C-alpha positions as CSV (number, residue, x, y, z in Angstrom):
1,X,144.4,19.8,-132.2
2,X,145.4,23.5,-132.3
3,X,148.9,24.6,-131.5
4,X,149.5,27.8,-129.5
5,X,152.9,29.3,-129.2
6,X,153.7,32.0,-126.6
7,X,157.0,33.8,-126.7
8,X,159.2,35.2,-124.0
9,X,157.5,38.6,-124.0
10,X,154.2,36.9,-123.0
11,X,155.7,35.4,-119.8
12,X,158.3,38.0,-118.9
13,X,156.7,38.7,-115.5
14,X,153.8,37.8,-113.2
15,X,151.4,39.9,-115.1
16,X,152.3,38.0,-118.3
17,X,151.8,34.6,-116.8
18,X,148.4,35.6,-115.5
19,X,147.5,37.0,-118.9
20,X,148.0,33.6,-120.4
21,X,145.1,32.4,-118.2
22,X,142.9,35.3,-119.6
23,X,143.8,34.4,-123.2
24,X,143.0,30.7,-122.7
25,X,139.7,31.5,-120.9
26,X,138.8,33.8,-123.8
27,X,139.7,31.6,-126.7
28,X,139.3,28.1,-125.2
29,X,141.9,25.5,-124.2
30,X,140.5,22.1,-125.0
31,X,142.5,20.1,-127.5
32,X,145.4,22.6,-127.4
33,X,149.2,22.1,-127.2
34,X,151.1,25.2,-126.0
35,X,154.7,25.7,-126.9
36,X,156.3,28.1,-124.5
37,X,159.6,30.1,-124.7
38,X,161.9,31.1,-121.9
39,X,160.7,33.9,-119.8
40,X,161.5,37.4,-120.9
41,X,165.2,37.7,-121.7
42,X,166.2,34.6,-119.9
43,X,167.7,32.9,-122.9
44,X,170.2,35.8,-123.0
45,X,170.8,35.4,-119.3
46,X,171.5,31.7,-119.7
47,X,173.8,32.5,-122.6
48,X,175.8,34.6,-120.2
49,X,176.1,31.6,-117.9
50,X,177.4,29.5,-120.7
51,X,179.9,32.2,-121.7
52,X,181.0,32.7,-118.1
53,X,181.5,28.9,-117.7
54,X,183.9,29.0,-120.6
55,X,185.5,32.4,-120.5
56,X,184.6,34.4,-117.3
57,X,184.7,32.1,-114.3
58,X,184.8,35.1,-112.0
59,X,181.2,36.1,-113.0
60,X,179.7,32.6,-113.2
61,X,178.2,32.6,-109.7
62,X,176.6,36.0,-110.1
63,X,175.2,35.0,-113.5
64,X,173.6,31.9,-112.1
65,X,172.2,33.9,-109.1
66,X,170.7,36.5,-111.5
67,X,168.5,33.9,-113.2
68,X,167.7,32.2,-109.9
69,X,166.5,35.4,-108.4
70,X,164.5,36.4,-111.4
71,X,162.5,33.1,-111.5
72,X,162.1,32.8,-107.7
73,X,160.6,36.3,-107.5
74,X,158.0,35.3,-110.1
75,X,157.3,32.1,-108.1
76,X,156.9,34.0,-104.8
77,X,154.2,36.2,-106.4
78,X,152.3,33.3,-108.2
79,X,152.4,30.7,-105.4
80,X,151.6,31.7,-101.9
81,X,152.3,28.3,-100.5
82,X,156.0,28.1,-100.0
83,X,155.7,24.3,-99.8
84,X,154.2,24.1,-103.3
85,X,156.0,21.4,-105.3
86,X,157.1,23.9,-108.0
87,X,159.7,25.2,-105.6
88,X,161.4,21.9,-105.2
89,X,161.1,21.2,-109.0
90,X,162.8,24.5,-109.8
91,X,165.5,23.8,-107.3
92,X,166.2,20.4,-109.0
93,X,166.7,22.2,-112.2
94,X,169.3,24.5,-110.7
95,X,171.0,21.6,-109.0
96,X,171.1,19.9,-112.4
97,X,172.7,23.1,-113.8
98,X,175.4,23.1,-111.1
99,X,176.1,19.4,-111.4
100,X,176.5,19.7,-115.1
101,X,179.0,22.5,-114.8
102,X,181.0,20.6,-112.2
103,X,181.0,17.2,-113.9
104,X,181.2,18.1,-117.6
105,X,184.4,17.2,-119.4
106,X,183.5,18.1,-122.9
107,X,185.1,21.4,-124.1
108,X,182.9,21.9,-127.1
109,X,181.2,25.3,-126.5
110,X,178.2,24.5,-128.7
111,X,177.5,21.3,-126.8
112,X,177.8,23.1,-123.4
113,X,175.6,26.0,-124.7
114,X,172.7,23.6,-125.5
115,X,172.9,21.8,-122.1
116,X,172.9,25.1,-120.2
117,X,170.6,27.4,-122.2
118,X,167.9,24.7,-122.6
119,X,167.1,25.0,-118.9
120,X,165.5,28.4,-119.5
121,X,162.6,26.7,-121.4
122,X,162.3,23.9,-118.9
123,X,161.9,26.4,-116.0
124,X,159.4,28.6,-117.8
125,X,157.1,25.7,-118.7
126,X,157.3,24.2,-115.3
127,X,156.2,27.5,-113.7
128,X,153.3,28.1,-116.2
129,X,152.1,24.5,-116.1
130,X,151.9,24.5,-112.3
131,X,150.2,27.9,-112.3
132,X,147.6,26.9,-114.8
133,X,146.8,23.8,-112.7
134,X,146.7,26.0,-109.6
135,X,143.9,28.2,-111.1
136,X,141.9,25.3,-112.4
137,X,143.2,24.9,-116.0
138,X,144.3,21.3,-115.9
139,X,147.2,20.5,-118.2
140,X,149.9,18.0,-118.8
141,X,153.6,19.1,-118.8
142,X,155.6,17.4,-121.6
143,X,159.4,17.4,-122.0
144,X,159.8,18.3,-125.6
145,X,163.1,16.3,-125.8
146,X,160.9,13.2,-125.6
147,X,159.1,14.4,-128.8
148,X,161.5,16.2,-131.1
149,X,164.5,14.2,-132.2
150,X,167.5,15.6,-134.1
151,X,171.0,15.0,-135.3
152,X,174.2,16.0,-133.3
153,X,174.6,19.5,-134.7
154,X,174.5,21.5,-131.5
155,X,172.9,25.0,-131.6
156,X,171.6,24.3,-135.2
157,X,170.2,20.8,-135.0
158,X,168.4,19.2,-137.9
159,X,165.1,17.4,-137.2
160,X,164.8,13.7,-137.7
161,X,161.2,13.9,-139.0
162,X,160.4,10.2,-139.0
163,X,161.4,9.7,-135.3
164,X,159.9,13.0,-134.3
165,X,156.5,12.3,-135.8
166,X,156.4,8.8,-134.2
167,X,157.3,10.2,-130.8
168,X,154.8,13.1,-131.0
169,X,151.8,11.0,-132.1
170,X,152.6,8.5,-129.4
171,X,152.7,11.0,-126.5
172,X,150.1,13.6,-127.5
173,X,146.5,12.6,-127.3
174,X,143.5,14.7,-128.4
175,X,141.1,16.5,-126.0
176,X,143.8,17.5,-123.6
177,X,145.8,20.6,-122.8
178,X,149.6,20.2,-123.0
179,X,152.4,22.5,-122.1
180,X,155.8,22.0,-123.6
181,X,159.0,23.8,-124.6
182,X,160.2,25.5,-127.8
183,X,163.7,25.7,-129.1
184,X,165.1,22.5,-127.6
185,X,165.2,18.8,-128.6
186,X,167.3,15.7,-128.1
187,X,169.7,13.7,-130.3
188,X,170.2,9.9,-130.5
189,X,172.9,10.1,-127.8
190,X,170.4,11.4,-125.3
191,X,172.0,14.9,-125.2
192,X,170.0,18.1,-125.4
193,X,170.2,20.0,-128.7
194,X,168.7,23.3,-129.8
195,X,167.1,24.3,-133.1
196,X,168.7,27.7,-133.6
197,X,168.1,31.0,-131.9
198,X,164.4,32.0,-131.9
199,X,163.5,28.4,-132.8
200,X,160.4,28.1,-130.6
201,X,158.2,29.0,-133.6
202,X,159.8,26.2,-135.5
203,X,159.1,23.8,-132.6
204,X,155.4,24.8,-132.8
205,X,155.3,24.1,-136.5
206,X,156.9,20.7,-136.0
207,X,154.1,19.8,-133.6
208,X,151.5,21.2,-136.0
209,X,152.8,19.2,-138.9
210,X,153.2,15.9,-137.0
211,X,149.7,16.2,-135.4
212,X,148.0,17.4,-138.6
213,X,146.8,20.3,-136.5
214,X,143.9,22.5,-137.5
215,X,146.0,25.6,-137.1
216,X,149.0,27.2,-135.4
217,X,148.6,30.5,-133.5
218,X,151.7,32.5,-132.6
219,X,150.8,34.9,-129.8
220,X,152.9,38.1,-129.9
221,X,153.2,41.5,-128.2
222,X,152.3,43.1,-131.5
223,X,149.0,43.1,-133.5
224,X,150.2,40.6,-136.0
225,X,152.7,40.6,-138.9
226,X,153.5,44.3,-139.5
227,X,155.0,45.7,-142.6
228,X,158.0,46.9,-140.6
229,X,159.6,46.4,-137.2
230,X,158.2,49.0,-134.8
231,X,161.5,49.2,-133.0
232,X,163.1,50.8,-136.1
233,X,160.1,52.3,-138.0
234,X,157.7,54.8,-136.5
235,X,154.7,54.2,-138.9
236,X,153.8,50.5,-139.3
237,X,150.7,48.8,-140.7
238,X,149.2,45.4,-140.0
239,X,149.3,42.9,-142.8
240,X,145.8,41.3,-142.5
241,X,146.7,38.3,-144.8
242,X,149.7,37.0,-146.6
243,X,150.5,33.8,-148.5
244,X,153.0,31.1,-147.3
245,X,155.2,32.2,-150.2
246,X,155.2,35.8,-149.2
247,X,155.8,34.9,-145.5
248,X,158.7,32.7,-146.5
249,X,160.2,35.6,-148.5
250,X,159.8,37.9,-145.6
251,X,161.3,35.4,-143.2
252,X,164.2,34.7,-145.5
253,X,165.1,38.3,-145.6
254,X,165.0,38.5,-141.8
255,X,161.5,39.5,-140.7
256,X,161.5,38.9,-137.0
257,X,157.8,38.0,-136.4
258,X,158.0,34.6,-138.1
259,X,161.1,32.3,-137.8
260,X,162.5,31.3,-141.2
261,X,162.1,27.6,-140.7
262,X,158.6,27.8,-139.3
263,X,156.6,28.0,-142.5
264,X,157.7,25.0,-144.5
265,X,156.2,22.3,-142.2
266,X,152.9,24.3,-142.3
267,X,152.9,24.8,-146.0
268,X,153.5,21.1,-146.6
269,X,150.1,20.3,-145.0
270,X,148.4,23.6,-145.7
271,X,148.0,24.3,-142.0
272,X,146.9,28.0,-141.4
273,X,149.1,30.2,-139.3
274,X,147.6,33.0,-137.2
275,X,149.8,35.7,-135.7
276,X,147.8,37.5,-133.0
277,X,148.2,39.8,-130.0
278,X,148.1,38.3,-126.5
279,X,147.2,41.7,-125.3
280,X,144.0,41.8,-127.5
281,X,143.3,38.2,-128.3
282,X,139.9,39.0,-129.8
283,X,141.5,41.0,-132.7
284,X,141.9,39.2,-136.0
285,X,145.7,39.6,-136.4
286,X,147.4,38.2,-139.5
287,X,146.4,35.0,-141.4
288,X,149.0,33.1,-143.4
289,X,147.5,30.6,-145.9
290,X,148.1,29.3,-149.4
291,X,147.6,31.5,-152.4
292,X,146.2,34.7,-150.9
293,X,147.3,38.1,-152.0
294,X,149.1,40.5,-149.7
295,X,146.5,42.6,-147.9
296,X,147.0,45.5,-147.9
297,X,149.5,45.8,-150.8
298,X,152.1,48.0,-149.3
299,X,155.9,48.1,-149.1
300,X,157.3,45.8,-146.4
301,X,160.6,46.9,-144.6
302,X,163.1,44.5,-143.0
303,X,166.3,45.6,-141.3
304,X,169.3,43.5,-140.1
305,X,171.6,45.4,-137.8
306,X,175.3,44.7,-136.9
307,X,176.1,43.1,-140.2
308,X,179.5,42.9,-141.9
309,X,180.0,43.9,-145.5
310,X,182.9,42.0,-147.0
311,X,184.4,42.8,-150.4
312,X,186.8,40.3,-151.9
313,X,188.9,40.8,-155.0
314,X,191.9,39.0,-156.6
315,X,195.4,40.2,-155.7
316,X,196.4,40.5,-159.4
317,X,193.1,42.1,-160.5
318,X,192.1,39.0,-162.5
319,X,188.5,37.9,-162.8
320,X,186.6,36.4,-159.9
321,X,185.5,33.1,-161.4
322,X,183.6,30.0,-160.3
323,X,186.6,28.4,-158.7
324,X,187.2,31.5,-156.5
325,X,183.5,31.8,-155.6
326,X,183.4,28.1,-154.7
327,X,186.4,28.5,-152.4
328,X,184.9,31.6,-150.8
329,X,181.6,29.9,-150.1
330,X,183.4,26.9,-148.5
331,X,185.2,29.3,-146.2
332,X,182.0,31.1,-145.3
333,X,180.4,27.8,-144.4
334,X,183.4,26.6,-142.5
335,X,183.5,29.7,-140.4
336,X,179.7,29.6,-139.7
337,X,178.9,32.9,-141.4
338,X,175.2,33.7,-142.0
339,X,175.0,35.2,-145.5
340,X,172.3,37.8,-146.1
341,X,173.3,39.3,-149.5
342,X,175.6,38.4,-152.4
343,X,176.8,40.6,-155.2
344,X,179.6,40.0,-157.7
345,X,181.3,41.8,-160.6
346,X,184.1,40.8,-162.9
347,X,186.9,41.5,-160.4
348,X,185.1,41.5,-157.0
349,X,182.7,39.5,-154.8
350,X,180.8,41.2,-152.0
351,X,178.8,39.6,-149.3
352,X,176.8,41.0,-146.4
353,X,176.8,38.6,-143.4
354,X,176.1,38.0,-139.8
355,X,179.0,36.9,-137.7
356,X,176.8,35.1,-135.1
357,X,179.6,32.9,-133.8
358,X,182.3,35.6,-133.7
359,X,184.6,34.0,-136.2
360,X,185.1,36.9,-138.6
361,X,188.7,37.5,-137.6
362,X,189.7,33.9,-138.3
363,X,187.9,34.1,-141.7
364,X,189.6,37.4,-142.5
365,X,193.0,36.0,-141.7
366,X,192.4,33.0,-144.0
367,X,191.1,35.1,-146.9
368,X,193.9,37.7,-146.8
369,X,196.5,35.0,-147.8
370,X,194.8,34.7,-151.2
371,X,192.6,37.8,-151.8
372,X,192.5,41.5,-151.4
373,X,189.9,42.3,-148.6
374,X,187.9,45.3,-147.7
375,X,185.2,45.3,-145.0
376,X,182.8,47.4,-143.0
377,X,181.6,46.3,-139.6
378,X,178.4,47.4,-137.9
379,X,176.5,48.1,-141.1
380,X,172.7,47.7,-141.6
381,X,171.0,45.7,-144.3
382,X,167.6,47.1,-145.4
383,X,165.3,45.0,-147.5
384,X,162.1,46.3,-149.0
385,X,159.5,43.9,-150.5
386,X,157.1,45.5,-153.0
387,X,159.2,48.7,-153.0
388,X,158.3,52.0,-154.5
389,X,160.3,55.2,-155.0
390,X,158.9,56.7,-151.7
391,X,160.0,53.6,-149.7
392,X,163.5,53.7,-151.2
393,X,163.9,57.4,-150.4
394,X,162.9,56.8,-146.8
395,X,166.0,54.5,-146.4
396,X,168.4,56.5,-148.5
397,X,167.6,59.8,-146.7
398,X,170.7,60.9,-144.7
399,X,172.3,57.5,-145.2
400,X,175.6,56.3,-146.9
401,X,174.7,53.5,-149.2
402,X,177.5,51.0,-149.6
403,X,175.7,48.5,-151.8
404,X,172.4,48.3,-153.6
405,X,170.7,45.4,-155.3
406,X,167.2,45.0,-156.7
407,X,164.9,42.5,-158.4
408,X,161.3,42.9,-159.6
409,X,159.8,42.7,-156.1
410,X,162.7,43.3,-153.7
411,X,165.4,45.9,-153.2
412,X,168.3,45.6,-150.7
413,X,170.6,48.3,-149.4
414,X,173.6,48.0,-147.2
415,X,173.8,51.2,-145.2
416,X,176.5,52.7,-143.0
């Protein structure tokens, strides 16, 4: 089989849903499994519902109505028959959402998040699956939670590969077209889990690995893997080919086109990854395979916004030694900090990190009892792979550099 993954940008509106039909008609859809994300920015919208459920009850009704209206407007444009079964299926999902919020007694935010936000993927795949059937592209809708099995770590679940492969190979048969969800899974208790933000690419690679797929194609709103994010850099170039190793390096440093966990399941079985444009599906895009050189060989820029630079030193100006570093890392782990860069000297230890779970204040209060702390919020971390002097000057121009660190192939700068 071949695995296709379409992200939220590809199905953000009626035009996007109809464009998937054009892509499939152009490239073929026999023996294909499609992994589909939530529509547009609906993951964000469902996150607002989860947040309102816990902290802003006064806005809960309006937050639910926002996502309901968004999806029903798309339904009304795609399905002229108001009695089409998709309308009742969608309503069942919203009833499920309401029932959960009324009946739930568990006050763990991460658990609640997974139960609520997962509905965005279920809704998008229901709509697309029914629309494809409506226009003559027969397909089978699959609940991914019956396929991908995980542990109980809500919002960052770890895959049980043995159970997952068994479930996938049992349910997925060749010579068919399947539609399923990205990002979500199920644990042994039968509760919904999620694989981490932007985890749909990872879901697709799990299917590719378990099915020994011929390839995985990620369909994007860009030409392929670019050497920089066009949202932040004006002049970008397409990388025609890169190796698994290079792609893993780029993903590790934060390149947004490929999810960091996506590549390992593909590399294990040497399954090619193609990153292509759903706007121009006939274009070659980027190919990721084993042992190829970067083509073209140019600097690659990665930026992470809204980071925190934290500098830690001892209260008595003594050395920062292994015991201190071990204690600091344990705290970073306990407070769910996503570390992007580390630098240490004799008397200080600096770390650039992402406070994705909003726990920095608690971490800060814990650290100040034992260490001297300085920090900068809202900084940007720039990483340049295969850097040269021109590339470095481009970042340094009119910027205040708070920290710089380089190796043979990579330089990183924290910029205020």
